[in-house]
C-alpha positions in Angstrom: 35.6 3.1 -48.1 31.9 2.0 -48.1 31.3 2.2 -44.2 31.4 5.5 -42.6 33.7 6.0 -39.6 30.9 5.9 -37.3 29.7 2.5 -38.7 33.0 0.8 -38.3 33.3 2.1 -34.5 30.0 1.0 -33.9 30.9 -2.4 -35.1 34.2 -2.7 -33.2 32.5 -1.6 -30.3 29.6 -4.1 -30.6 32.5 -6.5 -30.7 34.0 -5.5 -27.7 30.8 -5.7 -25.8 30.0 -9.3 -27.2 33.3 -10.4 -26.3 33.4 -9.1 -22.5 29.9 -10.1 -22.0 30.5 -13.8 -23.3 33.7 -13.9 -21.2 31.3 -12.8 -18.1 28.7 -15.4 -18.4 31.5 -18.3 -18.6 32.8 -17.1 -15.4 31.1 -19.1 -12.5 31.9 -16.4 -9.7 30.3 -13.9 -11.8 27.2 -16.1 -12.4 26.8 -16.4 -8.5 26.9 -12.5 -8.1 24.7 -12.0 -10.8 22.2 -14.4 -9.1 22.6 -12.8 -5.6 22.0 -9.3 -7.0 18.6 -10.3 -8.4 17.6 -12.1 -5.1 18.3 -8.9 -3.4 16.7 -6.9 -5.7 13.5 -9.1 -5.4 13.7 -8.6 -1.9 14.2 -5.0 -1.9 11.0 -4.7 -4.1 9.0 -6.8 -1.7 9.8 -4.9 1.4 9.0 -1.5 -0.6 5.8 -2.9 -1.8 4.8 -4.0 1.8 5.9 -0.6 3.0 3.8 1.1 0.6 0.8 -0.6 1.3 1.5 -0.1 4.8 1.4 3.6 4.3 -1.9 3.1 2.1 -0.1 4.4 -1.3 -1.8 3.7 -4.3 0.1 1.0 -6.6 0.3 1.2 -10.3 -2.2 -1.6 -10.4 -4.6 0.7 -8.2 -4.1 3.6 -10.2 -5.0 2.0 -13.5 -8.2 0.3 -12.1 -9.4 4.0 -10.9 -8.4 5.3 -14.4 -10.6 2.4 -16.1 -13.2 2.8 -13.6 -13.4 6.6 -14.2 -13.3 6.0 -18.3 -16.3 4.0 -17.8 -18.2 6.4 -15.6 -17.3 9.4 -18.2 -19.0 7.1 -21.2 -22.0 6.6 -19.1 -22.2 10.4 -18.5 -21.7 11.0 -22.3 -24.4 8.3 -23.0 -26.8 9.8 -20.6 -25.9 13.3 -21.9 -26.9 12.1 -25.6 -30.4 10.8 -24.5 -33.3 13.2 -25.0 -34.2 14.5 -21.7 -37.7 12.6 -20.6 -39.9 15.2 -18.7 -39.9 14.5 -14.6 -42.9 12.8 -13.6 -45.4 15.0 -11.7 -45.5 14.3 -7.9 -48.8 13.1 -6.8 -50.4 15.7 -4.2 -51.0 14.8 -1.0 -54.2 15.2 0.9 -53.8 17.9 3.6 -53.2 16.1 7.0 -56.0 16.1 9.6 -56.0 17.9 12.8 -57.1 15.6 15.5 
């Protein structure tokens, strides 16, 4: 008995699932229901996205853009910190204002 009981059960389960999925995929009525379900999900996703946009809720894409920009700014800040400090230019003295 080279196969363990677990391996035997897994193989039988995989075989059963393969048979069931093949039978379902061969059924035209199941395919139509599956297509309709996918269409409904796409419509729901679209409506949810519109609702979130109307409420000004950030999307994953918006958050990703912000994260990238923040990383860029952090890198710029680090490079500025690494540079030696330059002395501030001396302010030119203005002559005193004349009284009229």
